[in-house]
C-alpha positions in Angstrom: 0.1 0.3 0.2 2.9 2.8 1.1 5.1 1.4 -2.3 7.7 -0.6 -0.1 8.9 -3.7 -1.4 10.1 -5.8 2.1 10.1 -9.5 2.4 7.8 -10.9 4.2 10.1 -12.5 6.7 11.7 -8.8 7.3 8.4 -7.7 7.5 7.1 -9.6 10.3 10.8 -9.1 12.7 10.1 -5.3 11.9 6.0 -5.4 13.1 6.9 -8.3 16.1 10.2 -5.7 17.1 7.7 -2.5 16.6 4.8 -4.0 18.7 6.6 -5.5 21.2 8.7 -2.7 22.1 6.4 -0.6 21.8 3.8 -2.1 24.1 6.6 -2.6 26.7 7.8 1.4 26.8 4.0 3.3 26.1 3.4 5.7 23.5 2.6 3.1 21.0 2.2 5.0 17.5 5.3 7.2 18.4 7.6 4.0 19.3 6.2 1.9 17.0 6.7 4.4 14.0 10.6 5.2 15.1 11.5 2.0 15.4 10.0 0.9 12.0 12.3 3.5 10.9 15.2 2.2 12.5 14.3 -1.4 11.0 13.3 -0.9 7.4 15.6 2.2 6.7 18.5 -0.8 6.2 15.7 -2.0 3.1 15.3 1.8 1.3 12.1 2.2 3.4 11.3 6.0 4.0 10.6 7.6 6.9 7.0 8.5 4.7 6.2 5.1 3.7 7.4 4.3 7.6 4.6 6.3 8.3 2.1 4.8 6.5 2.7 1.4 7.0 2.1 2.2 11.2 -1.2 4.1 10.6 -2.5 1.1 8.2 -1.5 -1.3 11.1 -3.7 0.9 13.6 -6.1 1.0 11.7 -6.1 -2.7 11.1 -6.1 -3.1 14.8 -8.5 0.2 15.5 -11.6 -1.3 12.8 -10.8 -4.9 13.9 -11.3 -4.4 17.7 -14.3 -2.2 16.5 -16.0 -4.6 14.6 -15.4 -7.6 17.6 -16.8 -5.2 20.4 -19.4 -4.3 18.5 -20.5 -7.8 17.8 -20.1 -8.8 21.5 -22.0 -6.0 22.9 -25.0 -7.1 19.8 -24.7 -10.7 20.4 -24.4 -10.7 24.2 -28.1 -11.1 26.1 -29.8 -8.8 28.3 -29.0 -11.0 31.0 -25.7 -11.3 30.6 -24.9 -7.3 30.2 -26.9 -6.9 33.4 -24.1 -9.0 34.8 -21.6 -5.9 34.1 -21.2 -2.1 34.6 -22.8 -1.1 31.0 -25.9 -0.3 30.5 -27.8 -2.8 28.2 -29.1 0.1 26.0 -25.7 1.8 26.0 -24.5 -1.3 25.1 -26.7 -2.1 22.0 -26.2 1.3 20.4 -22.6 1.8 21.1 -22.4 -1.9 19.7 -24.8 -0.5 16.3 -22.2 2.7 16.3 -19.2 0.6 16.0 -20.2 -2.4 13.6 -21.5 1.0 11.6 -17.9 2.7 12.2 -16.0 -0.8 11.1 -18.4 -1.1 8.1 -18.4 2.8 7.1 -14.2 2.5 6.8 -14.4 -0.3 4.3 -17.3 1.2 2.3 -15.0 4.9 2.4 -12.3 2.7 1.0 -14.5 1.3 -2.1 -16.2 4.9 -2.7 -13.2 7.1 -2.4 -10.2 6.7 -4.8 -8.9 10.1 -5.0 -6.4 10.9 -2.4 -7.1 12.7 1.0 -4.9 16.0 1.4 -4.2 18.0 4.4 -1.7 20.0 5.8 0.0 19.6 2.5 0.0 15.6 3.0 -1.9 13.5 0.2 -3.3 10.1 1.7 -4.8 7.6 -0.8 -7.1 5.1 1.2 -6.4 1.8 1.1 -8.6 -0.5 -1.9 -11.8 -2.1 -0.5 -10.1 -5.9 -0.9 -7.1 -4.1 1.4 -9.7 -3.0 3.7 -11.9 -6.4 4.2 -8.4 -7.7 5.2 -7.6 -5.4 7.1 -11.1 -5.6 9.2 -11.1 -9.8 9.1 -7.2 -9.6 10.3 -7.9 -6.9 13.2 -11.2 -9.2 14.2 -8.6 -12.3 14.2 -5.7 -10.8 15.8 -8.1 -8.8 18.7 -10.6 -11.6 19.0 -7.7 -14.2 19.8 -6.1 -11.8 22.4 -9.6 -11.7 24.2 -10.0 -15.1 23.8 -6.4 -16.0 25.5 -7.4 -13.8 28.7 -11.4 -14.8 28.7 -10.3 -18.4 29.5 -8.3 -17.4 32.2 -11.2 -15.8 34.2 -12.8 -18.0 37.1 -15.8 -20.2 36.7 -18.8 -18.7 36.2 -17.9 -15.3 34.7 -19.1 -13.8 31.6 -19.5 -15.0 28.1 -17.1 -14.6 25.7 -19.3 -12.2 23.9 -20.0 -10.2 26.6 -16.2 -10.0 28.0 -15.1 -8.8 24.3 -17.2 -5.7 24.8 -15.9 -5.0 28.0 -12.3 -5.9 26.3 -12.4 -3.5 23.8 -13.1 -0.4 26.3 -10.1 -1.8 28.4 -7.6 -1.9 25.7 -8.8 1.5 23.8 -8.2 3.0 27.8 -5.2 1.4 28.3 -3.8 2.4 25.4 -4.6 6.1 26.1 -2.9 5.9 29.2 0.4 5.2 27.3 1.2 3.3 30.7 4.0 0.8 29.6 1.4 -2.2 28.2 -1.7 -0.3 30.1 -0.1 -2.2 33.5 -3.2 -1.5 35.9 -4.9 0.4 34.3 -6.3 -2.0 31.4 -7.0 -4.3 34.7 -8.9 -1.9 36.7 -11.1 -0.9 33.6 -12.1 -4.5 33.1 -12.4 -5.2 36.8 -14.9 -1.9 36.6 -16.4 -3.4 33.5 -16.7 -6.8 35.0 -18.5 -6.4 38.8 -19.7 -9.6 38.8 -16.3 -11.7 37.9 -13.5 -11.9 40.9 -11.3 -9.2 39.9 -8.5 -10.5 42.3 -8.7 -14.0 39.7 
């Protein structure tokens, strides 16, 4: 999408390093972009291309998280939502909003082929095919991460579809805090959103 040509092995290593170190340090977009610039520079990738790749990865994460959490909030039963700190009416409205935002992103990529210009820079949106790939990979990525935590909850905890709604909110709060790995912030948000689940566990 950015026009850079890098092998899949190098791309995987660069992505792994960028995400691992950025999550450990905090300020994810800034740190991951800097690490990608350092790593991909040896392959002739420009700073503009690195910035594009960083934005592309962030968009994939965001659109996938929105679709996953939106679906979870809509699929969770009223009784399951009642066991969380999210009022059912708010959960349904938020669920539809998040799904609409994800679908809107894909539709925008399919319909808008002219570059978007701002601050003297132009950005051509990904193709519809790439946008769908971002959505699918983002859902799978976040879905697996949420499932890893969900299976560790004590027996009698929330269903998976209920958990992913709270997980998404906790993820956003943890990332926004810029605390390394969202440590403490992420867990506190989950405990607050899932009051019926044993917090220490």
